[in-house]
C-alpha positions as CSV (number, residue, x, y, z in Angstrom):
1,X,-47.7,-66.3,51.4
2,X,-48.6,-64.9,47.9
3,X,-48.0,-61.3,49.4
4,X,-44.5,-62.2,50.5
5,X,-43.6,-63.7,47.2
6,X,-44.9,-60.7,45.4
7,X,-42.8,-58.3,47.7
8,X,-39.6,-60.3,47.2
9,X,-40.2,-60.1,43.4
10,X,-40.6,-56.3,43.6
11,X,-37.4,-56.0,45.7
12,X,-35.5,-58.1,43.2
13,X,-36.8,-55.9,40.4
14,X,-35.7,-52.7,42.3
15,X,-32.3,-54.2,43.1
16,X,-31.8,-55.0,39.3
17,X,-32.8,-51.3,38.4
18,X,-30.4,-50.1,41.1
19,X,-27.5,-52.2,39.8
20,X,-28.4,-51.0,36.0
21,X,-28.5,-47.6,37.2
22,X,-25.1,-47.9,39.0
23,X,-23.6,-49.6,35.9
24,X,-24.8,-46.7,33.7
25,X,-23.4,-44.2,36.1
26,X,-20.2,-46.0,36.0
27,X,-20.1,-46.0,32.4
28,X,-21.0,-42.3,32.1
29,X,-18.3,-41.4,34.5
30,X,-15.6,-43.4,32.6
31,X,-16.8,-41.8,29.4
32,X,-16.5,-38.4,31.0
33,X,-13.1,-39.2,32.2
34,X,-12.0,-40.3,28.8
35,X,-13.3,-37.0,27.2
36,X,-11.7,-34.9,29.8
37,X,-8.4,-36.8,29.4
38,X,-8.7,-36.7,25.5
39,X,-9.5,-32.9,25.7
40,X,-6.2,-32.4,28.0
41,X,-4.1,-34.5,25.9
42,X,-5.2,-32.5,22.8
43,X,-4.6,-29.2,24.5
44,X,-1.2,-30.3,25.6
45,X,-0.4,-31.6,22.0
46,X,-1.6,-28.2,20.7
47,X,0.5,-26.2,23.2
48,X,3.5,-28.3,22.1
49,X,2.9,-27.8,18.4
50,X,2.5,-24.0,18.8
51,X,5.6,-23.9,20.9
52,X,7.4,-26.0,18.3
53,X,6.4,-23.9,15.5
54,X,7.3,-20.7,17.2
55,X,10.8,-22.2,18.0
56,X,11.2,-23.2,14.4
57,X,10.1,-19.8,13.0
58,X,12.5,-18.0,15.5
59,X,15.4,-20.3,14.4
60,X,14.6,-19.7,10.8
61,X,14.5,-15.8,11.4
62,X,18.1,-16.0,12.9
63,X,19.5,-18.4,10.4
64,X,18.2,-16.4,7.4
65,X,19.3,-13.2,8.9
66,X,22.8,-14.6,9.1
67,X,22.5,-15.8,5.5
68,X,21.6,-12.3,4.4
69,X,24.5,-10.8,6.2
70,X,26.7,-13.3,4.5
71,X,25.4,-12.3,1.2
72,X,26.3,-8.6,1.8
73,X,29.6,-9.6,2.9
74,X,30.1,-11.4,-0.4
75,X,28.9,-8.3,-2.4
76,X,31.3,-6.0,-0.4
77,X,34.2,-8.3,-1.2
78,X,33.2,-8.4,-4.8
79,X,33.2,-4.6,-4.9
80,X,36.9,-4.4,-3.6
81,X,37.9,-6.8,-6.4
82,X,36.8,-4.4,-9.3
83,X,33.9,-2.3,-10.7
84,X,32.7,-4.8,-13.3
85,X,30.1,-7.6,-12.4
86,X,29.5,-10.7,-14.3
87,X,28.3,-14.2,-14.0
88,X,31.7,-15.9,-13.3
89,X,32.0,-14.1,-10.0
90,X,31.4,-15.9,-6.6
91,X,28.0,-14.0,-5.9
92,X,26.6,-15.5,-9.1
93,X,26.9,-18.9,-7.9
94,X,23.6,-20.4,-6.6
95,X,23.6,-22.1,-3.3
96,X,21.9,-25.4,-3.8
97,X,19.9,-26.9,-1.0
98,X,22.3,-28.4,1.6
99,X,22.0,-29.6,5.1
100,X,22.9,-26.9,7.6
101,X,25.5,-29.5,9.3
102,X,27.4,-29.3,6.2
103,X,28.1,-25.6,6.8
104,X,28.6,-25.9,10.4
105,X,31.3,-28.7,9.9
106,X,33.2,-26.1,7.9
107,X,33.4,-23.6,10.7
108,X,36.8,-22.8,12.3
109,X,35.7,-24.7,15.6
110,X,34.7,-27.7,13.6
111,X,31.3,-28.8,14.2
112,X,28.5,-27.4,16.3
113,X,25.9,-29.5,17.9
114,X,22.4,-28.1,18.0
115,X,19.6,-29.4,20.2
116,X,17.4,-32.3,18.9
117,X,19.7,-32.8,16.0
118,X,18.6,-29.5,14.5
119,X,21.6,-29.1,12.0
120,X,20.7,-32.5,10.5
121,X,17.1,-31.6,9.8
122,X,17.4,-28.0,8.4
123,X,18.2,-27.4,4.7
124,X,19.5,-24.1,3.5
125,X,19.6,-22.7,-0.1
126,X,19.9,-19.3,-1.7
127,X,21.0,-17.1,-4.6
128,X,22.2,-13.5,-5.4
129,X,20.6,-12.1,-8.6
130,X,21.8,-9.1,-10.4
131,X,18.7,-6.9,-10.8
132,X,20.4,-4.7,-13.3
133,X,20.6,-7.6,-15.7
134,X,16.8,-6.7,-16.4
135,X,14.9,-3.8,-18.0
136,X,13.7,-1.5,-14.9
137,X,10.1,-0.5,-15.1
138,X,10.9,2.6,-13.1
139,X,13.3,3.7,-16.0
140,X,10.2,3.7,-18.3
141,X,8.4,6.7,-16.6
142,X,10.5,9.7,-15.2
143,X,8.8,12.6,-13.6
144,X,5.4,11.5,-14.8
145,X,6.8,11.3,-18.5
146,X,7.0,8.2,-20.6
147,X,10.6,7.6,-22.0
148,X,10.6,6.9,-25.6
149,X,13.9,4.8,-25.8
150,X,12.9,2.7,-22.7
151,X,9.5,2.1,-24.1
152,X,11.1,0.9,-27.4
153,X,13.2,-1.5,-25.2
154,X,10.0,-2.8,-23.7
155,X,8.3,-3.1,-27.2
156,X,11.3,-5.2,-28.3
157,X,11.3,-7.4,-25.2
158,X,7.5,-8.1,-26.0
159,X,8.4,-8.9,-29.4
160,X,11.1,-11.3,-28.4
161,X,8.8,-13.0,-26.0
162,X,5.7,-13.1,-28.4
163,X,3.5,-11.0,-26.0
164,X,0.7,-8.7,-27.2
165,X,1.9,-5.1,-27.6
166,X,-1.4,-3.7,-26.7
167,X,-1.1,-4.9,-23.1
168,X,2.3,-3.0,-22.9
169,X,0.5,0.3,-24.1
170,X,-2.3,-0.3,-21.5
171,X,-0.1,-0.9,-18.5
172,X,2.6,1.8,-19.3
173,X,-0.3,4.3,-19.5
174,X,-1.5,3.2,-16.2
175,X,2.2,3.6,-14.9
176,X,2.4,7.2,-16.3
177,X,-1.0,7.9,-14.4
178,X,0.4,6.3,-11.1
179,X,3.5,8.3,-11.1
180,X,2.2,11.7,-12.1
181,X,2.1,14.5,-9.4
182,X,-0.5,15.0,-8.3
183,X,-1.8,11.6,-9.2
184,X,-4.9,11.4,-11.4
185,X,-8.1,10.5,-9.8
186,X,-8.5,6.8,-9.3
187,X,-5.0,6.2,-10.5
188,X,-3.3,3.0,-9.3
189,X,-0.6,3.0,-6.7
190,X,3.0,3.0,-8.1
191,X,4.3,-0.5,-7.9
192,X,7.3,-1.3,-5.4
193,X,7.6,-5.0,-6.2
194,X,7.4,-6.9,-9.6
195,X,4.2,-8.7,-8.5
196,X,2.4,-5.5,-8.1
197,X,2.5,-4.7,-11.7
198,X,-0.9,-6.6,-11.7
199,X,-2.2,-3.2,-10.2
200,X,-1.5,-1.7,-13.8
201,X,-3.3,-4.4,-15.5
202,X,-0.6,-6.7,-16.4
203,X,-1.8,-10.4,-16.6
204,X,-0.5,-13.1,-14.6
205,X,0.5,-15.1,-17.7
206,X,2.5,-12.0,-19.2
207,X,4.1,-11.5,-15.7
208,X,5.3,-15.1,-15.6
209,X,6.9,-14.6,-19.0
210,X,8.4,-11.2,-18.2
211,X,9.7,-11.9,-14.6
212,X,13.1,-13.1,-15.5
213,X,13.7,-10.0,-17.7
214,X,12.3,-7.1,-15.8
215,X,12.4,-5.5,-12.4
216,X,11.1,-2.6,-10.3
217,X,14.0,-0.6,-8.8
218,X,13.8,2.6,-6.8
219,X,15.8,4.7,-9.4
220,X,16.5,4.8,-13.1
221,X,19.2,2.2,-13.8
222,X,21.3,1.1,-16.8
223,X,21.4,-2.5,-18.1
224,X,24.5,-4.6,-17.2
225,X,25.6,-6.1,-20.5
226,X,27.6,-8.7,-18.7
227,X,24.7,-10.4,-17.0
228,X,21.5,-9.5,-19.0
229,X,19.9,-12.3,-20.9
230,X,19.9,-12.5,-24.7
231,X,16.3,-11.3,-24.7
232,X,17.2,-8.2,-22.6
233,X,20.3,-7.4,-24.8
234,X,18.1,-7.5,-27.8
235,X,15.6,-5.3,-26.2
236,X,17.9,-2.7,-24.8
237,X,20.4,-2.3,-27.7
238,X,18.5,-1.0,-30.6
239,X,21.1,-2.0,-33.3
240,X,21.2,-5.5,-32.1
241,X,19.4,-8.6,-33.8
242,X,18.5,-11.6,-31.6
243,X,21.1,-13.7,-33.3
244,X,23.7,-11.0,-32.4
245,X,22.4,-11.0,-28.8
246,X,23.2,-14.7,-28.5
247,X,26.7,-13.9,-29.9
248,X,27.2,-11.3,-27.3
249,X,26.3,-13.9,-24.6
250,X,28.7,-16.4,-25.8
251,X,31.5,-13.8,-26.2
252,X,31.1,-12.5,-22.7
253,X,31.0,-16.1,-21.3
254,X,34.7,-16.5,-22.6
255,X,35.8,-13.1,-21.4
256,X,33.5,-10.6,-19.6
257,X,33.2,-7.0,-21.0
258,X,35.6,-4.6,-19.0
259,X,33.9,-1.4,-20.2
260,X,31.5,-0.1,-22.7
261,X,34.4,0.8,-24.9
262,X,35.7,-2.7,-24.6
263,X,32.2,-3.8,-25.8
264,X,32.3,-1.3,-28.8
265,X,35.9,-2.6,-29.7
266,X,35.1,-6.3,-29.6
267,X,31.5,-6.3,-31.0
268,X,32.0,-3.8,-33.8
269,X,29.1,-2.1,-35.5
270,X,26.5,-4.3,-33.6
271,X,27.4,-2.1,-30.5
272,X,26.6,1.3,-32.1
273,X,23.4,1.5,-30.3
274,X,25.1,1.5,-26.9
275,X,24.5,4.5,-24.7
276,X,26.7,5.5,-21.8
277,X,23.5,6.3,-19.6
278,X,21.5,3.3,-20.6
279,X,24.1,0.6,-20.5
280,X,27.0,-0.4,-18.1
281,X,29.2,-3.4,-17.1
282,X,28.6,-3.1,-13.4
283,X,25.8,-3.2,-10.9
284,X,24.5,-1.5,-7.9
285,X,21.2,-3.4,-7.2
286,X,20.9,-7.1,-6.3
287,X,18.1,-9.4,-5.0
288,X,19.2,-11.8,-2.2
289,X,16.9,-14.9,-1.7
290,X,17.3,-17.4,1.1
291,X,15.3,-20.4,1.8
292,X,15.4,-22.4,5.1
293,X,13.4,-25.9,5.2
294,X,12.8,-27.3,8.6
295,X,10.6,-30.2,9.5
296,X,7.6,-28.1,10.4
297,X,8.0,-25.1,8.4
298,X,9.8,-23.8,5.2
299,X,10.5,-20.1,5.1
300,X,11.7,-17.8,2.2
301,X,13.2,-14.5,2.5
302,X,13.9,-12.1,-0.2
303,X,15.6,-8.7,0.0
304,X,16.7,-5.9,-2.3
305,X,20.3,-4.8,-1.6
306,X,22.0,-1.7,-3.0
307,X,25.7,-1.5,-3.1
308,X,27.4,2.0,-3.0
309,X,31.1,1.5,-3.3
310,X,32.0,-1.1,-0.8
311,X,28.9,-0.7,1.2
312,X,25.9,-3.0,0.7
313,X,22.8,-1.9,2.3
314,X,19.3,-3.7,2.5
315,X,16.5,-1.5,1.1
316,X,13.6,-3.7,1.9
317,X,13.2,-7.4,3.1
318,X,10.2,-9.7,3.2
319,X,9.8,-13.1,4.5
320,X,7.0,-15.7,3.9
321,X,6.0,-19.3,4.4
322,X,6.9,-21.0,1.0
323,X,4.3,-23.0,-0.8
324,X,5.7,-25.6,-3.3
325,X,8.2,-28.1,-3.6
326,X,11.5,-27.9,-1.6
327,X,14.2,-26.0,-3.7
328,X,11.9,-23.5,-5.2
329,X,13.6,-20.3,-4.7
330,X,11.1,-17.7,-5.4
331,X,7.3,-17.3,-5.5
332,X,7.9,-15.4,-8.8
333,X,9.8,-18.1,-10.4
334,X,8.0,-20.5,-12.8
335,X,6.4,-23.5,-10.8
336,X,8.9,-25.9,-9.4
């Protein structure tokens, strides 16, 4: 009797062990299924995110390409209107951030419906800048030789901005070394973009101060007196004081200069430092900046456009994901 009771007890224990093992196996199976389902869901989400990002990037590419084409059309039409360039012309008007739908509504066909309400989620902004409103770094050194008059202009700009003149001496010497043929050993590469002046030893702080007033263009260029800042006018015209430079800015805002002779006539003795080779009232080089902000990506495109007669050609173009607040139109601009 005792043997049978003990046997039934052992069978009960074994049965409970089997039930526990079955329950544990069921829990493990459910956990494995949950992990696999989560992995599949994550993979699906990741694939969808990649496809969405690629679609947004492709849409940004085509929309910004259209904006660049539009900017060239504006510059061509401006060339047909006359040879002088000033800040009251259509190209000089900044395009503030606006919904893409507001542009599509103005098309001849009325409105254009894009998938997923894209036009309501996309914001476009941009500007065209006269780069000959600035001192050109590549006018400073010609055929490996430092140009005295241009160096004096940069010295006066440093003076106007309160920057250390020793720094100018340092990086201009590096620029001479970079542009000499054959280049000196361990000479830096010649800069092609403004931000590349750091290669010559220009500090980030000084570059931020100088960036609205200097540029890097492929050729020697004159300064456009109709668009230059007061600081650049003071720097590039040796006979000008800073107060007179401000007077020139006010004068041209009321009536742009038509020619260098017009400047000499209207501005009198203050214009005696003008040069027919170093100054002008027209421009060939422009920077076109366009920004497209979408829900998943913000893209900025910047290009250098040269205008020959009524033809506007793109020399270089760069596109990058933008860091910063919406509405910031350039990575070189002061922080937004």
